[in-house]
C-alpha positions as CSV (number, residue, x, y, z in Angstrom):
1,M,85.8,119.3,115.2
2,K,89.4,119.1,116.0
3,K,89.0,117.1,119.1
4,W,87.1,114.3,117.0
5,A,90.0,114.3,114.6
6,A,92.6,113.9,117.3
7,L,90.5,111.0,118.8
8,R,90.1,109.5,115.3
9,L,94.0,109.4,114.9
10,T,94.5,108.0,118.3
11,G,92.1,105.1,117.6
12,L,94.0,104.7,114.3
13,G,97.2,104.0,116.0
14,F,95.5,101.3,118.1
15,F,93.8,99.8,115.1
16,I,97.1,99.4,113.2
17,G,98.8,97.9,116.2
18,G,96.0,95.6,116.7
19,C,95.9,94.4,113.2
20,I,99.5,93.6,113.0
21,A,99.5,91.9,116.4
22,G,96.4,90.0,115.6
23,G,97.9,88.8,112.3
24,A,101.1,87.8,114.1
25,L,99.2,85.9,116.7
26,A,96.9,84.1,114.2
27,G,100.1,83.1,112.2
28,W,101.8,81.9,115.3
29,Y,98.7,79.8,116.3
30,L,98.3,78.3,112.9
31,G,101.8,77.3,112.3
32,A,103.6,76.8,115.7
33,Q,106.6,75.3,114.0
34,K,106.7,77.1,110.6
35,P,107.5,80.7,110.5
36,F,106.0,80.9,107.1
37,F,102.5,81.4,108.7
38,M,103.6,84.1,111.2
39,I,105.0,86.0,108.2
40,L,101.9,85.6,106.2
41,G,99.9,86.6,109.2
42,I,102.0,89.9,109.6
43,I,101.6,90.6,105.9
44,A,97.8,90.1,106.1
45,G,97.8,92.3,109.2
46,L,99.5,95.0,107.4
47,L,97.2,94.7,104.4
48,V,94.2,95.0,106.7
49,A,95.8,97.9,108.6
50,G,96.5,99.7,105.4
51,Y,93.0,99.4,103.9
52,G,91.5,100.3,107.4
53,T,93.6,103.4,107.6
54,Y,92.5,104.6,104.2
55,R,88.9,104.1,105.2
56,M,89.3,105.9,108.5
57,L,91.3,108.8,107.0
58,L,89.2,109.3,103.9
59,P,86.5,111.4,105.8
60,L,89.1,113.7,107.3
61,I,90.7,114.2,104.0
62,Q,87.5,115.0,102.3
63,N,86.5,117.4,105.0
64,S,89.9,119.3,104.8
65,K,89.5,119.6,101.0
66,K,86.0,121.1,101.7
67,E,87.2,123.5,104.2
68,N,90.2,124.6,101.9
69,S,87.8,125.3,99.0
């Protein structure tokens, strides 16, 4: 079980990096001359990464609570 938790956390790092990079690239593409869109893309990427992190870690947190009880 611990191997799967380690793999999930490794994937989580790639997910966070991909969301932020994807948001930045989308913002760069949408507004090549205006930095507002890049900032908006980075913020959107951070929001998606935060929600995805919560969803990915929720089963691990619930399992650890069950094991400790």
